[in-house]
N, C-alpha and C positions, 0 to 999 in steps of 0.2 A: 288452109282451113277447109276448103270444099273437099279436098282429098280425104280429110279425116271424117267429115260428115258422111261421105259416100262409103268409106270403109266401115264405119260403125253401123250405118243403115244396112249395108250388105250383110254383115255378120248377124245383125238382128233379124233380118229377113230370112237368112238361111236357118237360123235357130228356130224361128217361128214356123217355117215350112217343115222342118224336121219334127218339131213337136206336134204339129198337125198330123203328120204322117203316123207318128206313134199313137196319137189319139185315135186315128182311124183304124189302124191295124191291131192295136192293143187288145180291145175287147174280143175280137174273133180268135186271136191267138190264145188269150186266156181261157176262153170258152173251150177251145180245143184241148188245152192242157188240163183244165179242171172241169170236166163235164158236170160235176155236181153243183158248181157255182153257176147259178142261172139268173142272177140279178145284177144288172149294171144300171146305175142312174143314167138317164138319157134326157137331156134338155135340149130342145131344138133351138132355143134362144142362144145357147152356148155356141152353136155353129155360126150364127150370124156374127157374134163377137169375135170368134176365131178368124172369120173372114176379114174383119176389119184389122185385127192384129197382124195378119199376114199381108194385107194390102198396104198398110201405111209405110212400113219400111221399104217395101218394094217400090212404091211410088217415089219416095224420097231418093233412094239409091239409084234406081234405074233411070229415072228422068234426069237426075243430076249427072249421072255417069254418061248418059247419051249426049247431054249438052257439052260434055268435055270431049269424048272420043268419037262421037257421031256414028256409032255402029248401031244400026237399027235392029240387029239380031236380038239384042238384050230386051228391047221394047216388045218385039214380036213374041219372044219366049215368055216374057212376063204377062203380056196380054192374053196369050193362050192359056197360061196357068190360071190367071184370074178368072177368065171366062169359064174354064172347067170347074173351078171352085164355086163360082156363082151358080152354074148349072146344077152342080151337085146339091147345093143347099136349097135352091129355089125350085128345081124340077125333079131331079133324080130321087132325092130323099122323100119328098111328099108323095110322089107318084109310084116309085118302085121299092121304097123301103131303105132301111139303113145300110144294107149290103151294097146296093147300087151307089148310094151316096158315098160310102167309104171308097169304093173303087174309083169313081170319077174324081173325088177329092184327092186321092192319092196321086192320080195322074196329074192333076193340076199342081199339087205340091211339088212334084218332080220337075215340072216345067218351071215353076218359080225358083226352085233351088238351082236349076241349070242356068236360069237368067242371071241370078246373083253370081254364080261361078264365072260365067262369061264376062260379066261386068267387071269382076275383080281381075280377070285375065287381061281384058282390054285396058284397064287402068294401069296394070303392071307393065304392059307393053308400051304404054305412053311414057312411063317413067324411064324405062330402059332406052327407048328410042329418043327421049327428050324432045318430043314433038311439041310445037307451039300449041297453046290452047288445049292442052290435054291434061288429064287428071294429074 
């Protein structure tokens, strides 16, 4: 049962991180492709909600995975990613603008995505090695 919860949360977290990355990189790429299109709706409250959407599956999957495989790397990668995302929304965006926020958030999203990938790999190695108290 816990293996299924970890798997679903990992995939949800990877999807949320990828969507966040698309959200950050999409407008600049569209502006580069279509210079006449100069209007994109921008809501700062949306970024706070996206932060929660990315954090919840990460918290569930990475903590539950850590409790099973005891590899601190997944927690470290997830914490770095979450710290980057928080810094982007709370500091970089208000102080330096949307471009800085997009860059820092993208770095954080890549950290979170990597954490979920490592968590899946560690859980898979637990199943292959049939270790006790493992995913």
